[in-house]
N, C-alpha and C positions, 0 to 999 in steps of 0.2 A: 341438469336436465337437458336432454337433447333437443336441438332446434329442428323443427320441420322445415324443409326447404320450401321456399315460396314457389307457388305454381307459376310456371312460365309458359308463354305461348308466343310463337313466331307468327307475325303477320307481315308477309312480304319482307320489308326491310327493317321492321321493328320487332323488338322483343317486349312483350307485355308481361307484367307480373301482377300478383295480388288480385284485387277485385275484378278488374277488367279481364284478366286472363281466366278467372273462374267463371265469370258470366259467359264468355265466349265458349269455354269448354263445355258448359252445360248446354248452351244453345246448339253447338255443333253436334253434340251427342243426339239431341232430339231431332235435328235435321237429318242425321244419318239414319235413324230409325224410320223416319217418314219416307226418305228416298229408298231405303232398303226394301220396303214393302212392294216396290215396283220392279224388283229384279226379275229379269227373264220374262217379262210380260210383253205382249203385243199391244199396239195402240188400241185395238178393240177391247182387250181385257182391261186396260187402264181406264177405258170409258164405261165399262160395265157396271151397272148397279147390281150388286150381288146380295143385297139385303133389302128389307122393306124401306130403308132409308133412300133418300134421293141422292146420296153421296156415292161418288166413284173415286178411285185412287187419283186419276189425273186431275179431277176437279178439286180434290182436297189439296193437292200440291199447288194448283193455280190459286186457290183461296189463301193458303198460307203465304204464298209469294206476294199476293196483293196486300195482305194484312201487314206483313213485315215491311214491304216497301212504303206503305202509307204511314206506319208508325215511325219509321226512320225519317221520312219527310217531316213528320211532326216534331221529332227531336231537333232537326236542323232548322226548319222554317216556322215552327209554332203552329198556332191554331189556324192560320191561313191555309195550311196544308189539308185541312179537313172541313167538311161541311157540317153545320148544325143539323141535327136530326130533322127539325122542322123544315129545313130547306131542301131536303131530298125530293127528287122528282120520281115519277113513274119509271123514267129511263134509268135513273140511278138504281132503283130496286130491280129492274130487269137485268141490268149489268151485273148486279150482285148475284142474282140467280144463276147467270151464266158462268160465274166464278166456280161454281160447284159441279160443273159438267164439262166434258170435252166437247168442243164444238167442231163442226165439219172443217177439215183441213188442219186441225191441231194434232200434233203428235206427242207421244210421251217424251221423246228425245227433246223436242222443242220446249215442252213444259219444264223438264228437268234443267235444261240449259238456262232458261229464264230464272228459275229458282236459284241456281248456282250464281248467276250474276248478281241477284239481289243479296244473297248471302255474303258475297265478296264485298259489296258496297257497305253492308251493315258492319262487317268486321273492320273494314277500314275506318268507318265513322267512329266506332267504339275506340279504336286505337288512337284516333286523333282528336276526339272530343275534349275540349278543355276542362269540362266539369260535369261529372255525372249528377250533380245536384241541381244543375240548371233546369228550370221548370217553366212550363207554359200552361196557360189556362186550357182546360179541356173544352172541346166543342160541346154544345148543349145536346144531351141525349138522356133518355130516361134510365139508362143503365149505369150512368156515372154518378156515384154519390159524392166523390171528391170534386173539387173545383179546378185542381191542377195536378199535373204529374211531372215528376222529374224525369230526366233521361234514364236514371236507374229504374224507376217504376215502369217506364215504357219497356225497357229491356226485359224486365221480369215478366211483363205481360206478354211480350213476344215469345219468351221461353214457355210460358204456361199454354199459350195458344198452340204452339208447335207441338208440345207434348200431348195435349188433348187430342189433336188431330192425328198424331202418330198412333195413338191408341185406337182411334176410329179406323185408321188405315189398316192396322193389324187385323182387325175383325173383318173388314171388307176383303182383304187378301185371303184370309183363311176360308171365307165363303166362296171365293173364286175357284181355288184349286187345292185347298188344304194346307198350303204353305203358311208357316208361322214366322213372324219376325221377332217377337219378343219373348216367346215362352216355349 
C-alpha cells in the first residue's frame, strides 16, 4: 500500500507537518478567498454596501481581522483576553458595529495590511504552540454551550468564521460589479 506524503508547510524558519500544516493550509485558503474579493477595488467600493445587508467588503475584512486577533489572544492568554457578554458596554457594542464598515480615513490597503499582520501572528503561534489540546474556559456568553475550548477548537472556529465571511464577501463583490471570487 502506498503511503501518502505528509502535508508540509513552511512558516518562516520552520517546516510544519500533519495537523498543524493542515489547519493552516485550510485557514490560508479561506483567507485568500476573502482577500481575493477585494481585488482591483477602490476604497469607496470596499466601503460600499451593495446588498440590503449592513456589510461591506472592507468591514468584513476588519471584522475577521478582529475576530482572529481576539481568538489568538484567547489561545495565548486565556479567558482574560475576552470580556463576558454581561460585562460588555455600549461602547463595546458601538466598536463592534464599526468593525463591519470602513470608517473615514481607513483604506482598503490599510485594512488588508492589518489582516496580513494578524494572519502572520496566527501562523507563527500555531507553529510554536506547545499543545493544540491546551484549553481555557470560555467567557460567559449565550452562544457558548461548551464551557471551554482547546486551541484546536479555537482554530477550527477561526477557519469557520473566515469561510463564512468569505462567502458573504463573494456575494457583496458580485453585487458591486459582477465579479465572482468562488464560482
